[in-house]
Backbone bond lengths (Angstrom), bond angles and torsions (degrees), N, CA, C in turn:
res aa  C-N    CA-C-N  psi(-1)  N-CA   C-N-CA  omega(-1)  CA-C   N-CA-C  phi
1 M - - - 1.466 - - 1.526 111.09 -
2 I 1.353 116.87 -47.10 1.463 120.03 -179.64 1.521 110.31 -61.34
3 N 1.343 116.38 -44.83 1.463 119.72 179.49 1.525 111.07 -60.91
4 H 1.330 115.81 -36.11 1.465 119.66 179.30 1.523 110.67 -65.37
5 I 1.349 116.75 -41.97 1.468 121.05 179.30 1.516 110.41 -64.38
6 H 1.375 116.71 -45.65 1.466 120.84 177.37 1.523 109.89 -55.62
7 S 1.332 116.15 -49.26 1.459 120.82 -175.30 1.524 111.22 -66.09
8 E 1.327 116.83 -38.38 1.461 120.49 -179.73 1.523 110.63 -64.88
9 D 1.341 116.85 -45.37 1.465 120.05 178.51 1.524 111.06 -62.69
10 T 1.341 116.21 -42.58 1.459 120.11 179.14 1.517 111.06 -62.42
11 S 1.330 116.32 -43.05 1.459 120.81 -179.58 1.525 110.99 -60.95
12 H 1.334 116.94 -41.99 1.462 120.40 179.29 1.526 111.46 -68.39
13 L 1.316 117.12 -33.32 1.459 121.51 -177.48 1.525 112.78 -73.15
14 K 1.319 116.75 -35.30 1.459 120.59 -169.23 1.525 113.17 -55.39
15 S 1.326 116.56 -38.65 1.468 119.08 -177.94 1.526 112.07 -73.71
16 C 1.350 116.63 -12.19 1.468 120.12 -177.43 1.522 113.26 -104.71
17 M 1.322 117.70 -11.04 1.459 119.65 -170.95 1.524 113.37 -65.35
18 G 1.322 117.42 -28.86 1.459 120.02 177.40 1.516 112.39 -63.21
19 T 1.343 115.45 -27.86 1.460 121.13 176.02 1.518 110.95 -85.56
20 Y 1.322 116.69 -49.19 1.465 121.26 -175.28 1.527 112.41 -63.82
21 A 1.329 117.12 -33.47 1.469 120.54 -176.52 1.522 112.68 -79.80
22 A 1.327 117.51 -8.43 1.467 120.97 178.37 1.523 109.22 -85.42
23 P 1.331 118.49 131.52 1.468 120.33 -178.61 1.523 113.67 -63.14
24 V 1.334 117.05 -35.92 1.469 121.09 178.18 1.537 106.98 -132.74
25 P 1.338 117.56 79.13 1.471 120.56 -173.12 1.521 114.19 -62.70
26 D 1.329 117.78 -21.70 1.466 119.79 177.16 1.526 111.37 -66.72
27 K 1.333 115.99 -24.86 1.466 120.86 -178.60 1.529 111.98 -97.83
28 A 1.334 116.49 -39.84 1.471 119.53 -177.75 1.514 110.27 -162.05
29 L 1.330 115.99 142.52 1.459 121.41 175.79 1.521 109.21 -92.53
30 V 1.314 115.84 178.57 1.462 120.38 178.65 1.529 109.48 -62.94
31 N 1.322 115.49 138.26 1.469 120.81 -178.79 1.538 109.40 -136.55
32 P 1.341 118.55 126.90 1.456 128.94 0.57 1.530 111.74 -62.35
33 P 1.339 117.32 149.46 1.467 121.00 -177.36 1.517 111.55 -64.41
34 I 1.339 115.65 152.09 1.454 120.77 177.43 1.516 108.76 -123.81
35 G 1.325 115.11 153.49 1.452 120.19 179.52 1.505 110.06 175.41
36 D 1.323 116.19 175.47 1.464 120.78 -177.92 1.521 112.46 -59.56
37 N 1.335 115.77 -28.77 1.469 118.85 -176.83 1.520 112.28 -104.08
38 S 1.364 116.11 21.68 1.462 118.47 178.10 1.511 109.89 -58.75
39 K 1.322 116.36 134.52 1.459 120.74 -174.83 1.525 112.26 -83.68
40 S 1.327 116.88 -41.51 1.453 119.84 -172.63 1.522 111.54 -101.15
41 H 1.328 116.30 89.47 1.460 120.28 179.80 1.525 111.67 -69.29
42 S 1.324 117.34 -17.47 1.465 119.56 178.61 1.521 111.21 -71.73
43 K 1.336 116.94 -10.68 1.454 120.76 -179.82 1.531 111.62 -107.80
44 M 1.334 117.29 14.44 1.458 120.77 -177.82 1.528 110.75 -107.51
45 G 1.332 116.28 179.35 1.457 120.60 179.48 1.510 112.68 56.88
46 F 1.326 117.27 -131.06 1.461 121.73 179.64 1.525 112.33 -64.72
47 N 1.324 117.38 -19.49 1.461 120.59 -179.53 1.526 113.19 -83.81
48 H 1.323 116.60 -13.54 1.467 120.19 -177.49 1.529 109.63 -78.76
49 P 1.342 118.83 135.47 1.467 121.09 -175.23 1.528 114.30 -62.77
50 Q 1.336 118.22 -26.22 1.461 120.38 178.42 1.523 112.69 -102.27
51 L 1.322 117.86 -35.98 1.462 120.92 -179.23 1.525 111.93 -75.83
52 G 1.332 116.60 -35.40 1.460 120.70 -178.45 1.514 113.52 -54.83
53 P 1.333 118.99 -51.56 1.465 119.97 178.62 1.527 112.66 -62.24
54 M 1.331 118.01 -30.66 1.460 120.71 177.82 1.523 111.47 -66.34
55 L 1.326 115.46 -40.84 1.462 121.22 -179.08 1.521 112.78 -77.13
56 C 1.306 116.23 -22.39 1.471 121.19 -175.73 1.527 111.05 -65.59
57 P 1.328 118.42 133.30 1.460 119.98 172.97 1.525 110.20 -58.52
58 T 1.320 116.53 139.50 1.466 120.12 -178.38 1.525 111.40 -56.98
59 K 1.317 116.80 -28.32 1.462 121.56 179.26 1.528 111.58 -59.03
60 F 1.337 117.06 -32.28 1.460 121.90 -176.80 1.524 113.09 -104.62
61 L 1.324 117.71 2.43 1.457 120.50 -168.79 1.525 113.43 -62.55
62 G 1.339 117.66 -39.30 1.464 120.05 178.78 1.510 111.80 -59.37
63 E 1.330 116.43 -43.17 1.462 120.64 177.73 1.522 111.32 -70.38
64 F 1.353 115.84 -36.63 1.462 119.97 -177.65 1.521 110.59 -62.20
65 N 1.327 116.33 -41.27 1.454 120.48 -179.63 1.528 112.56 -66.59
66 K 1.320 116.22 -14.98 1.467 120.91 175.60 1.529 111.31 -101.26
67 D 1.332 115.53 9.72 1.475 123.39 -179.86 1.526 113.34 71.70
68 L 1.330 117.10 4.43 1.460 118.80 -178.83 1.521 111.11 -78.39
69 A 1.349 116.01 -50.15 1.462 119.72 -178.22 1.519 111.71 -68.53
70 E 1.340 116.64 -34.86 1.467 120.10 -179.63 1.524 110.71 -56.09
71 K 1.325 116.26 -47.84 1.463 120.38 -178.79 1.524 111.51 -68.09
72 R 1.331 116.35 -35.68 1.468 119.71 -179.13 1.527 111.26 -72.99
73 I 1.346 116.77 -34.44 1.467 119.95 175.19 1.518 109.85 -65.26
74 Q 1.339 116.15 -45.48 1.456 120.69 -179.92 1.521 111.83 -62.68
75 A 1.331 115.88 -32.47 1.468 120.22 179.45 1.524 112.20 -84.53
76 G 1.337 116.65 -3.85 1.460 120.62 179.83 1.518 113.67 79.59
77 L 1.331 117.17 13.70 1.463 120.78 -178.41 1.527 111.97 -84.06
78 L 1.337 116.59 -26.44 1.464 121.23 173.24 1.518 107.59 -106.87
79 K 1.323 116.61 126.66 1.455 121.67 -175.33 1.525 110.80 -89.04
80 V 1.319 115.93 118.78 1.456 121.66 178.06 1.524 107.84 -99.01
81 T 1.323 116.20 110.65 1.457 121.70 -178.27 1.525 110.08 -126.45
82 A 1.336 115.83 172.95 1.461 121.36 -179.47 1.527 112.32 -71.48
83 S 1.313 117.83 -7.24 1.468 120.78 179.59 1.523 112.33 -83.24
84 L 1.340 116.53 -5.09 1.467 121.25 -179.29 1.524 109.49 -114.37
85 W 1.319 116.84 126.13 1.468 120.39 -178.44 1.533 111.03 -74.06
86 P 1.347 117.55 126.92 1.470 120.31 177.24 1.529 110.94 -75.76
87 A 1.314 116.66 156.23 1.459 122.11 -173.55 1.524 113.23 -64.27
88 Y 1.354 118.25 -27.49 1.461 118.87 -176.52 1.530 112.79 -67.30
89 L 1.332 117.36 -10.75 1.464 120.26 177.90 1.526 112.54 -78.17
90 Y 1.338 116.14 -11.18 1.463 120.48 -175.70 1.526 111.38 -108.80
91 P 1.340 117.32 153.19 1.466 120.92 179.87 1.525 112.48 -73.77
92 G 1.318 114.95 168.06 1.460 120.68 -179.66 1.517 109.89 124.22
93 E 1.328 117.32 140.67 1.459 120.47 -179.37 1.522 112.36 -66.57
94 S 1.328 117.18 -29.92 1.463 120.51 171.44 1.523 107.20 -107.42
95 P 1.336 118.38 146.60 1.458 121.71 -175.04 1.528 113.22 -53.00
96 G 1.314 115.42 125.61 1.457 120.34 176.83 1.509 114.94 72.46
97 K 1.332 117.85 10.28 1.467 120.55 -176.69 1.525 111.49 -57.50
98 D 1.338 116.90 -39.83 1.460 121.09 -177.58 1.523 112.72 -98.48
99 F 1.323 117.01 12.35 1.465 120.69 179.61 1.522 110.31 -72.06
100 D 1.333 115.86 131.62 1.457 122.10 178.82 1.529 108.87 -110.21
101 P 1.318 119.09 106.84 1.470 120.83 -178.40 1.521 113.31 -62.40
102 E 1.327 116.22 -17.77 1.464 120.13 177.79 1.530 111.82 -85.08
103 D 1.327 116.89 -14.11 1.464 121.74 -179.91 1.521 107.91 -148.66
104 I 1.331 116.61 82.35 1.461 120.89 -172.62 1.532 113.01 -70.81
105 I 1.331 117.56 -12.22 1.459 120.76 178.26 1.529 111.16 -81.46
106 E 1.321 117.08 -27.16 1.461 121.60 -178.40 1.533 110.77 -61.17
107 G 1.311 116.17 119.99 1.465 121.25 178.33 1.517 115.09 81.39
108 L 1.331 118.20 -5.26 1.465 121.22 -177.25 1.531 110.70 -59.63
109 F 1.329 116.25 134.49 1.464 126.61 -179.66 1.531 113.13 74.40
110 R 1.331 117.64 16.59 1.461 119.86 179.32 1.527 112.48 -114.63
111 G 1.314 117.01 16.89 1.459 120.49 176.83 1.524 110.98 -64.46
112 Y 1.321 116.21 145.49 1.464 119.25 -176.09 1.522 113.00 -63.74
113 L 1.336 117.60 -33.59 1.461 120.09 -179.39 1.528 110.38 -67.06
114 L 1.326 117.66 -43.28 1.464 121.13 177.64 1.529 110.14 -62.87
115 T 1.323 116.76 -40.11 1.465 121.00 178.56 1.528 110.56 -62.27
116 H 1.334 116.73 -44.35 1.464 120.86 179.87 1.526 111.27 -62.18
117 V 1.315 116.97 -45.03 1.456 120.66 -176.67 1.536 111.07 -69.18
118 T 1.326 117.22 -36.76 1.465 120.26 176.98 1.523 110.22 -60.65
119 K 1.332 116.75 -44.28 1.463 120.48 178.01 1.530 111.03 -65.46
120 H 1.333 116.03 -41.08 1.467 120.95 -179.30 1.530 110.40 -58.17
121 I 1.337 116.63 -46.14 1.463 121.28 -175.32 1.519 111.81 -74.68
122 F 1.327 116.82 -46.18 1.460 119.59 -168.80 1.528 114.47 -100.71
123 T 1.336 118.50 -13.32 1.459 120.08 175.19 1.527 107.94 -113.87
124 S 1.331 116.87 -80.93 1.467 121.06 174.36 1.512 108.17 -176.98
125 P 1.337 118.02 154.42 1.471 120.04 177.93 1.531 112.58 -56.49
126 S 1.329 117.45 -34.91 1.463 119.59 -176.61 1.523 112.59 -72.03
127 S 1.338 116.97 -13.75 1.470 119.61 -179.93 1.524 112.55 -88.75
128 V 1.316 116.92 -11.10 1.461 120.85 -169.95 1.516 112.74 -62.73
129 L 1.296 117.20 -50.83 1.454 121.03 -173.02 1.526 113.29 -103.05
130 S 1.335 116.64 16.29 1.461 120.22 175.28 1.513 109.02 -122.13
131 A 1.306 115.93 155.65 1.462 120.53 -177.93 1.514 112.05 -74.97
132 S 1.326 117.56 -20.85 1.457 120.46 -176.78 1.511 111.51 -101.59
133 V 1.320 115.82 161.83 1.457 121.86 177.48 1.519 109.05 -73.32
134 S 1.320 115.54 148.63 1.463 120.29 -177.11 1.519 112.27 -56.87
135 N 1.341 115.36 143.00 1.450 121.47 174.36 1.521 111.00 -103.97
136 G 1.332 116.76 17.54 1.454 121.45 -178.10 1.513 112.16 -61.99
137 T 1.320 117.30 159.14 1.454 121.68 -177.33 1.517 112.13 -82.46
138 C 1.339 118.61 -22.46 1.459 121.38 -179.86 1.528 110.11 -82.73
139 P 1.333 117.81 136.94 1.464 119.96 179.16 1.514 110.91 -67.77
140 C 1.321 117.26 142.07 1.461 121.04 179.96 1.520 110.19 -80.10
141 N 1.333 116.84 168.18 1.458 121.51 179.80 1.511 112.06 -58.48
142 A 1.344 116.89 -36.74 1.459 120.53 -179.26 1.526 110.75 -59.75
143 K 1.331 116.91 -45.79 1.461 120.12 179.49 1.514 111.80 -69.58
144 I 1.325 116.29 -40.70 1.464 120.77 -178.66 1.525 110.84 -59.22
145 H 1.339 116.33 -39.85 1.462 120.68 -176.03 1.534 112.86 -99.98
146 G 1.308 116.59 12.51 1.449 120.08 175.88 1.521 114.37 70.41
147 M 1.333 117.38 25.91 1.460 121.01 179.28 1.515 110.83 -80.01
148 S 1.322 116.26 133.84 1.459 120.22 174.29 1.525 111.33 -110.97
149 T 1.336 116.30 -20.83 1.461 120.83 178.99 1.525 110.05 -143.89
150 V 1.326 115.37 157.21 1.469 121.50 172.63 1.524 107.48 -85.68
151 E 1.318 116.11 128.18 1.458 122.08 -178.56 1.531 110.04 -118.03
152 A 1.325 116.40 -178.79 1.463 122.19 -177.66 1.526 111.98 -55.00
153 E 1.344 117.07 -40.96 1.460 121.22 -178.50 1.525 111.46 -61.39
154 H 1.323 116.67 -37.31 1.457 120.76 -177.83 1.531 111.05 -73.26
155 I 1.323 116.12 -37.98 1.468 120.41 176.86 1.527 109.73 -64.02
156 A 1.333 115.89 -43.73 1.467 120.69 -179.96 1.525 110.85 -63.50
157 Y 1.322 116.67 -42.87 1.464 120.80 -179.91 1.529 110.91 -62.99
158 A 1.336 116.26 -44.25 1.463 119.94 179.40 1.520 111.09 -64.09
159 A 1.346 117.65 -38.43 1.470 121.38 178.87 1.525 110.83 -62.44
160 V 1.326 116.23 -39.11 1.462 121.16 177.42 1.528 109.70 -65.06
161 Q 1.328 116.44 -44.14 1.460 120.12 -178.41 1.526 112.25 -64.70
162 V 1.332 117.23 -34.89 1.468 120.12 176.96 1.515 109.96 -59.45
163 R 1.326 116.24 -53.50 1.468 119.85 -176.18 1.525 111.69 -63.22
164 F 1.332 116.05 -44.51 1.451 119.21 -178.61 1.527 110.83 -64.04
165 S 1.336 116.76 -40.74 1.466 120.07 -179.10 1.519 111.66 -65.35
166 L 1.333 116.86 -42.03 1.463 119.96 179.09 1.520 111.17 -66.12
167 L 1.328 116.79 -40.98 1.461 120.12 -177.64 1.513 113.13 -81.69
168 S 1.334 117.68 -15.62 1.464 118.67 -179.94 1.516 111.48 -70.69
169 F 1.331 116.66 -10.71 1.466 120.81 173.89 1.526 110.78 -89.95
170 S 1.321 116.09 -9.37 1.459 120.07 -164.96 1.518 114.16 -84.97
171 Y 1.318 114.98 136.35 1.468 121.49 173.68 1.518 110.52 -61.83
172 L 1.334 116.37 -38.48 1.464 119.70 179.62 1.508 110.28 -61.16
173 F 1.339 117.10 -40.25 1.452 121.32 -177.51 1.520 111.59 -69.12
174 T 1.346 116.89 -31.45 1.452 119.75 -172.97 1.521 113.92 -94.70
175 L 1.310 117.88 -4.49 1.457 119.21 -179.73 1.525 112.11 -54.45
176 C 1.346 115.90 -44.20 1.462 120.28 -174.48 1.518 111.69 -74.54
177 Q 1.345 118.41 -10.03 1.452 120.19 -178.76 1.522 110.73 -131.41
178 A 1.337 116.63 30.05 1.465 120.89 -174.80 1.520 111.66 -60.47
179 H 1.343 116.73 -29.79 1.454 119.17 -176.07 1.523 112.36 -68.59
180 F 1.345 117.84 -13.83 1.456 119.96 177.13 1.524 112.28 -78.15
181 G 1.350 116.90 -19.78 1.453 119.74 -176.83 1.512 111.69 81.13
182 I 1.308 115.41 -177.35 1.455 121.01 -173.56 1.513 112.44 -64.17
183 S 1.310 119.93 -30.23 1.457 121.63 -176.93 1.516 112.69 -65.63
184 S 1.319 118.04 -21.96 1.460 121.04 -178.07 1.517 112.34 -70.13
185 L 1.331 118.33 -11.66 1.453 120.66 -177.47 1.520 112.45 -66.11
186 D 1.317 118.48 -17.41 1.452 121.12 179.11 1.531 112.59 -85.77
187 K 1.322 117.49 -6.24 1.464 120.59 -175.08 1.522 110.73 -86.20
188 W 1.316 113.75 133.83 1.460 119.90 -178.09 1.524 111.01 -72.35
189 K 1.333 116.51 132.27 1.458 123.00 174.98 1.524 108.17 -128.95
190 D 1.315 116.86 131.73 1.466 119.70 -177.85 1.524 111.78 -77.83
191 K 1.324 117.43 -23.06 1.459 120.95 -173.08 1.522 111.30 -119.51
192 D 1.337 115.44 133.13 1.461 122.27 173.47 1.518 106.58 -128.89
193 G 1.324 116.39 97.33 1.461 119.84 -174.33 1.524 109.81 63.43
194 L 1.331 116.94 -120.88 1.464 121.63 177.96 1.528 111.68 -91.31
195 F 1.315 116.55 -2.95 1.464 120.93 -176.06 1.526 110.26 -90.06
196 L 1.340 116.23 119.96 1.457 121.93 177.17 1.525 109.06 -104.63
197 Y 1.325 116.63 119.39 1.457 120.42 -178.82 1.521 111.72 -64.92
198 S 1.320 117.54 -35.11 1.468 119.63 178.63 1.525 110.86 -64.30
199 D 1.327 117.48 -39.49 1.467 120.58 176.31 1.515 110.77 -63.49
200 F 1.317 116.90 -41.53 1.462 122.86 179.48 1.531 110.05 -61.33
201 Y 1.326 115.64 -46.88 1.459 121.72 -179.51 1.531 111.18 -59.56
202 Y 1.326 116.27 -50.60 1.467 119.29 -176.45 1.526 112.25 -72.49
203 R 1.317 117.26 -26.41 1.470 119.33 176.34 1.528 110.23 -66.60
204 I 1.325 116.68 -42.40 1.464 120.88 177.48 1.523 110.47 -63.26
205 M 1.335 116.44 -45.52 1.460 120.16 179.83 1.520 111.94 -61.13
206 R 1.322 116.68 -44.42 1.468 119.82 -179.04 1.525 110.82 -63.60
207 L 1.336 116.14 -41.95 1.459 118.93 -178.81 1.530 111.18 -59.82
208 I 1.323 116.06 -45.33 1.464 119.59 -178.08 1.525 111.66 -71.39
209 H 1.326 116.70 -44.24 1.464 120.18 -177.66 1.533 112.62 -69.52
210 E 1.323 116.65 -35.29 1.465 119.84 -172.49 1.521 113.39 -100.61
211 R 1.318 116.78 -0.15 1.465 120.26 -179.82 1.530 110.50 -63.84
212 R 1.320 116.55 125.54 1.464 120.56 -179.03 1.526 112.41 -77.17
213 D 1.304 116.23 -20.03 1.456 120.88 178.36 1.531 108.56 -79.50
214 E 1.307 116.28 87.59 1.461 120.94 -175.80 1.527 112.09 -63.36
215 E 1.309 116.82 -31.68 1.459 120.15 179.03 1.521 110.72 -63.65
216 W 1.341 116.56 -39.84 1.469 120.89 178.26 1.525 110.39 -64.75
217 V 1.322 116.72 -44.87 1.467 121.26 180.00 1.523 110.58 -63.27
218 D 1.326 116.73 -47.21 1.466 120.57 -179.51 1.530 111.03 -61.56
219 S 1.327 116.18 -39.88 1.460 120.65 179.81 1.528 110.75 -65.70
220 L 1.342 117.27 -41.13 1.456 121.60 179.70 1.524 110.58 -63.20
221 L 1.330 117.12 -48.03 1.466 120.61 -178.33 1.527 110.89 -66.58
222 A 1.329 116.12 -35.73 1.465 119.70 177.19 1.523 110.76 -64.70
223 Y 1.335 116.48 -36.23 1.468 122.12 178.45 1.524 110.64 -59.62
224 F 1.340 117.45 -42.21 1.453 120.94 -177.73 1.530 112.57 -81.62
225 N 1.316 116.97 -13.91 1.468 120.20 -176.98 1.518 113.69 -110.09
226 E 1.333 116.41 7.11 1.462 118.35 -178.78 1.528 111.36 -75.71
């Protein structure tokens, strides 16, 4: 059941990621375009010029922007694990633009892509790029499941869905399951190389739940519930 829910959310997200991943979608979408029928999987995921920096851990972002880390990640020389925060978790029109290496908590979980996906899953796709809540006739996930507020669990789930959706287009991600064909991209997998999605999910939850800086936690939750 859980795998089915993961896969269903990912499937619904995939057709929207080209819009959500663009910093100003009214002006331009992600280029090269991404979608279920993308032809060149070798140009997706870490290989994509816009998605790659988003997926890159902030620790490697300076090198990645110089094409150094990108090649080393692809060669398996840099280990991408759930212990490293990816750039899409931080604000800024370009990945990691507002990341402060001296204060890695500042801005964490406020990236525009994570915000868009959280709204997509728990409110509705039509609410993502508008200031108002959707007026659609179908009830949103929040109402269906009795949610009144976005909590740490929901932020963590959306963060997982962002990464999985971006990498589900990736040739690197599908190498180990190539025999399934293109349809297998909708299937939920907990492990991507050394990266465990369950570890990523629980790391986010622990950080928010156990953070002693209550003002930071309250501000983060208020950001997602405004």
